[in-house]
C-alpha positions as CSV (number, residue, x, y, z in Angstrom):
1,M,-75.2,-4.0,-68.5
2,G,-77.2,-2.3,-65.9
3,G,-80.7,-3.4,-66.8
4,T,-83.3,-0.7,-66.9
5,T,-81.0,1.7,-65.0
6,V,-79.3,2.5,-68.4
7,L,-82.6,3.8,-69.9
8,N,-85.2,4.5,-67.2
9,G,-86.3,7.9,-65.9
10,L,-83.6,7.9,-63.2
11,M,-86.0,8.3,-60.3
12,Y,-84.8,6.7,-57.0
13,C,-87.8,4.9,-55.5
14,R,-87.5,1.7,-53.5
15,G,-91.2,0.9,-53.4
16,D,-93.4,0.7,-50.4
17,A,-92.3,-1.4,-47.5
18,S,-95.6,-3.3,-47.7
19,D,-94.5,-4.7,-51.1
20,Y,-91.5,-6.5,-49.6
21,D,-93.5,-7.7,-46.5
22,H,-96.1,-9.1,-48.9
23,Y,-93.3,-11.1,-50.7
24,E,-92.5,-12.7,-47.3
25,T,-96.1,-13.7,-46.7
26,L,-96.0,-15.5,-50.0
27,G,-93.1,-17.6,-48.9
28,A,-90.1,-15.5,-49.9
29,L,-88.4,-15.6,-46.5
30,G,-85.6,-13.1,-46.1
31,W,-87.3,-10.6,-48.5
32,G,-89.3,-8.6,-46.0
33,Y,-88.5,-4.9,-45.8
34,K,-86.5,-5.3,-42.6
35,D,-84.3,-7.8,-44.4
36,V,-83.6,-5.8,-47.6
37,L,-83.4,-2.4,-45.9
38,P,-79.7,-2.8,-44.7
39,Y,-78.7,-3.5,-48.3
40,F,-80.5,-0.4,-49.6
41,L,-78.7,1.6,-47.0
42,K,-75.3,0.0,-47.8
43,S,-75.6,0.6,-51.5
44,E,-76.7,4.3,-51.3
45,H,-74.7,7.4,-51.2
46,N,-77.3,10.1,-50.5
47,V,-75.9,13.6,-51.2
48,Q,-78.7,15.5,-49.4
49,Y,-79.6,13.2,-46.5
50,E,-77.4,12.2,-43.6
51,A,-76.9,8.5,-42.8
52,S,-80.0,7.3,-40.8
53,E,-82.4,4.5,-40.6
54,K,-83.9,5.8,-43.9
55,H,-80.9,6.7,-46.1
56,G,-77.3,5.6,-46.5
57,K,-74.0,7.5,-46.9
58,G,-70.9,6.2,-48.5
59,G,-72.4,3.6,-50.8
60,L,-71.6,3.1,-54.5
61,L,-74.9,4.4,-55.9
62,T,-75.1,8.2,-55.9
63,V,-78.6,9.5,-55.1
64,S,-79.3,13.2,-55.2
65,Y,-81.6,16.0,-56.3
66,Y,-81.0,17.4,-59.8
67,N,-79.0,20.6,-59.8
68,D,-81.7,22.2,-62.0
69,L,-85.4,22.7,-61.1
70,P,-87.6,24.4,-63.6
71,N,-89.5,27.4,-62.3
72,L,-92.8,25.6,-63.3
73,G,-91.8,22.9,-60.9
74,R,-91.6,25.4,-58.0
75,I,-95.0,26.7,-59.0
76,I,-96.5,23.1,-58.9
77,L,-95.0,22.6,-55.4
78,A,-96.4,25.9,-54.3
79,A,-99.8,25.0,-55.6
80,G,-99.7,21.7,-53.6
81,S,-98.8,23.7,-50.5
82,E,-101.8,26.0,-51.0
83,L,-104.0,23.0,-51.3
84,G,-102.8,21.9,-47.8
85,Y,-100.6,19.0,-48.9
86,P,-97.0,18.4,-47.7
87,T,-94.5,19.2,-50.4
88,D,-91.5,17.4,-48.9
89,V,-92.6,13.7,-49.4
90,D,-89.6,11.5,-49.6
91,I,-90.4,8.7,-52.0
92,G,-87.0,7.0,-51.7
93,H,-87.2,5.4,-48.2
94,G,-90.0,2.9,-48.5
95,K,-92.7,4.6,-46.4
96,L,-94.8,6.4,-49.0
97,R,-97.3,9.0,-47.8
98,E,-99.7,11.4,-49.4
99,G,-98.4,14.7,-50.8
100,F,-96.2,16.4,-53.4
101,Y,-92.6,15.5,-53.9
102,R,-89.4,16.4,-55.6
103,A,-87.8,13.1,-56.4
104,Q,-84.1,12.2,-55.9
105,M,-82.4,10.7,-58.9
106,T,-79.5,8.2,-59.5
107,T,-77.2,10.7,-61.0
108,R,-73.7,12.1,-60.3
109,N,-72.3,15.3,-61.7
110,G,-75.3,15.7,-64.0
111,A,-74.9,12.3,-65.6
112,R,-76.8,9.0,-65.3
113,R,-75.4,6.6,-62.6
114,S,-76.5,3.2,-63.7
115,S,-76.1,0.1,-61.6
116,A,-73.3,-1.1,-63.9
117,K,-71.4,2.2,-63.5
118,A,-71.8,2.0,-59.7
119,F,-71.3,-1.7,-58.9
120,V,-69.6,-3.4,-61.8
121,R,-67.2,-1.2,-63.8
122,P,-65.1,0.0,-60.8
123,F,-64.3,-3.7,-60.0
124,L,-63.8,-5.3,-63.4
125,D,-60.0,-5.3,-62.9
126,R,-60.0,-5.7,-59.1
127,R,-62.1,-8.8,-58.5
128,P,-60.6,-12.1,-59.6
129,N,-63.9,-13.8,-58.8
130,L,-65.9,-11.6,-61.2
131,K,-66.1,-12.7,-64.9
132,I,-68.6,-11.2,-67.3
133,L,-69.4,-12.9,-70.6
134,M,-70.5,-10.5,-73.3
135,N,-72.8,-11.5,-76.2
136,A,-73.8,-14.7,-74.4
137,Q,-77.4,-15.7,-74.0
138,V,-78.6,-18.0,-71.2
139,T,-81.1,-20.5,-72.6
140,R,-82.0,-22.5,-69.5
141,V,-81.2,-23.4,-65.9
142,L,-79.7,-26.8,-65.3
143,L,-81.5,-28.9,-62.6
144,N,-80.4,-32.0,-60.7
145,K,-82.6,-35.0,-59.8
146,Q,-83.8,-33.0,-56.8
147,N,-84.7,-30.1,-59.0
148,A,-82.0,-27.9,-57.4
149,A,-80.3,-25.5,-59.8
150,I,-76.7,-26.6,-60.5
151,G,-75.7,-24.4,-63.5
152,V,-76.8,-22.7,-66.7
153,E,-76.8,-23.4,-70.4
154,Y,-75.8,-20.5,-72.7
155,V,-75.2,-19.8,-76.3
156,K,-72.2,-17.7,-77.5
157,N,-71.0,-17.5,-81.1
158,N,-73.7,-20.0,-82.2
159,R,-72.2,-22.6,-79.8
160,T,-73.9,-24.1,-76.7
161,H,-71.9,-24.0,-73.5
162,I,-72.5,-25.1,-69.9
163,L,-71.5,-23.4,-66.7
164,R,-71.6,-25.4,-63.4
165,A,-72.5,-23.5,-60.2
166,R,-70.4,-24.2,-57.0
167,R,-73.0,-22.6,-54.7
168,E,-76.1,-21.2,-56.4
169,V,-77.7,-19.7,-59.5
170,I,-79.2,-16.3,-59.4
171,L,-81.7,-15.6,-62.1
172,S,-82.1,-11.9,-62.9
173,A,-83.0,-11.6,-66.6
174,G,-85.8,-9.1,-66.3
175,T,-89.6,-9.2,-66.3
176,I,-89.8,-10.9,-69.8
177,H,-86.8,-13.1,-70.0
178,S,-86.7,-14.6,-66.5
179,P,-90.0,-16.5,-67.0
180,V,-88.8,-17.5,-70.5
181,I,-85.6,-19.1,-69.1
182,L,-87.6,-20.8,-66.4
183,M,-90.0,-22.3,-68.8
184,H,-87.2,-23.4,-71.1
185,S,-85.8,-25.1,-68.0
186,G,-89.1,-27.0,-67.4
187,I,-90.4,-24.7,-64.7
188,G,-93.8,-23.2,-65.4
189,P,-97.4,-24.1,-66.3
190,A,-97.4,-27.8,-67.0
191,E,-99.9,-27.8,-69.8
192,H,-98.2,-24.9,-71.6
193,L,-94.8,-26.7,-71.3
194,K,-96.2,-29.9,-72.6
195,N,-97.8,-28.2,-75.6
196,K,-94.3,-26.8,-76.4
197,G,-92.6,-30.1,-76.1
198,I,-90.7,-29.1,-73.0
199,P,-90.3,-31.8,-70.2
200,V,-92.0,-30.6,-67.0
201,R,-89.6,-30.5,-64.1
202,V,-91.4,-28.2,-61.7
203,P,-95.1,-27.4,-62.4
204,L,-95.6,-23.8,-61.4
205,D,-98.7,-22.1,-62.9
206,G,-97.6,-18.5,-62.0
207,V,-94.6,-18.4,-64.2
208,G,-95.1,-16.1,-67.2
209,K,-98.4,-14.7,-65.9
210,N,-99.7,-11.7,-64.1
211,L,-97.6,-9.1,-65.9
212,K,-98.9,-5.7,-65.2
213,N,-97.5,-2.5,-66.7
214,H,-97.6,0.8,-64.9
215,V,-100.3,3.4,-65.4
216,S,-99.4,6.0,-67.9
217,Y,-101.2,9.1,-69.2
218,Q,-100.5,12.5,-70.7
219,I,-101.8,16.0,-70.0
220,K,-101.1,18.8,-72.4
221,V,-101.3,22.4,-71.4
222,D,-100.5,25.8,-72.9
223,L,-97.9,27.8,-70.9
224,L,-98.0,31.6,-70.8
225,G,-94.8,33.6,-70.4
226,S,-91.1,32.5,-70.3
227,D,-91.7,29.1,-68.7
228,G,-92.9,27.8,-72.1
229,R,-89.6,28.6,-73.9
230,N,-87.3,25.9,-75.0
231,Q,-84.3,25.9,-72.7
232,L,-82.2,23.4,-74.6
233,H,-80.1,25.9,-76.5
234,N,-76.4,26.4,-77.0
235,Q,-75.9,28.2,-73.7
236,S,-77.5,25.3,-71.8
237,L,-75.2,22.8,-73.7
238,A,-72.1,24.9,-72.7
239,T,-73.2,25.0,-69.1
240,Y,-73.7,21.2,-69.0
241,V,-70.4,20.4,-70.7
242,R,-68.4,22.7,-68.4
243,Y,-70.2,22.3,-65.1
244,G,-72.6,19.4,-65.3
245,R,-75.4,21.7,-64.4
246,G,-78.4,23.5,-66.0
247,P,-81.5,22.2,-67.8
248,M,-79.6,19.5,-69.7
249,S,-78.5,17.9,-66.4
250,S,-82.0,17.0,-65.4
251,T,-85.2,15.5,-66.8
252,G,-87.2,18.7,-66.2
253,L,-90.6,18.4,-64.7
254,S,-90.6,14.7,-64.4
255,Q,-88.8,15.1,-61.0
256,I,-91.9,16.7,-59.6
257,G,-95.0,14.7,-58.7
258,A,-97.8,14.0,-56.2
259,M,-99.5,11.1,-54.6
260,I,-103.1,11.9,-53.7
261,A,-105.0,9.1,-51.9
262,P,-108.7,8.7,-52.8
263,N,-109.2,6.9,-49.5
264,Q,-107.5,6.2,-46.2
265,E,-106.1,2.8,-46.9
266,K,-102.8,2.1,-45.2
267,V,-101.3,0.4,-48.2
268,P,-101.0,2.5,-51.4
269,N,-103.1,1.3,-54.3
270,L,-101.0,3.4,-56.8
271,Q,-97.3,3.9,-56.5
272,V,-94.5,5.8,-58.3
273,R,-92.1,3.6,-60.1
């Protein structure tokens, strides 16, 4: 459990407010940034920032800077400052701006704080209305005659089961499996569903399309001096085990970055994720 928060790069970044406002213009009412911001604030426990209109305090998801910052990271920030860029950009509050940053991460005491650890595990024995089925795979959403979701079909131990919903069905199966479940339910591009022998319930051409992966590239450099040495040695391990600090408590240089705008557009055309 926990989705990509159990294997991602730990960086806390909500995305730009314009993304959520764009969802609203497409018809997703209640998903504008002003609507989702209270829930960001409620969920967050920011170690460095005080509670404000940007960050939350006292939530279940711990957000903080790493205890360890490599010296090369400090050099990069200093270089950004020499070039005239701000080096204190906060990428975690939805208003992205040009400059260099040291990202906050979803960690606590030097360890990953996944959404499952934050929001699910503490309540497994305390919430009678929470039940989690392990090793169960949802195959489709059940629809009534008005095409409203009324439940789900799932497979467990090679047997098919049905769960009926009292109020609503929330589909959150990830970028790949959410459209798969929708199409198995008869929701998607009509011709594609017909070709697969799936009865069309809701023709919706966008389902399963427009997947875009993030930009990725590598730059290799030769380092001179002590900054090029491997710091993951026995002493680093001992420091991490005893105190939750040191090089093994962070992802190194990946916490440092910059957003440099090639133009003066108000909405970013490239974002950190």
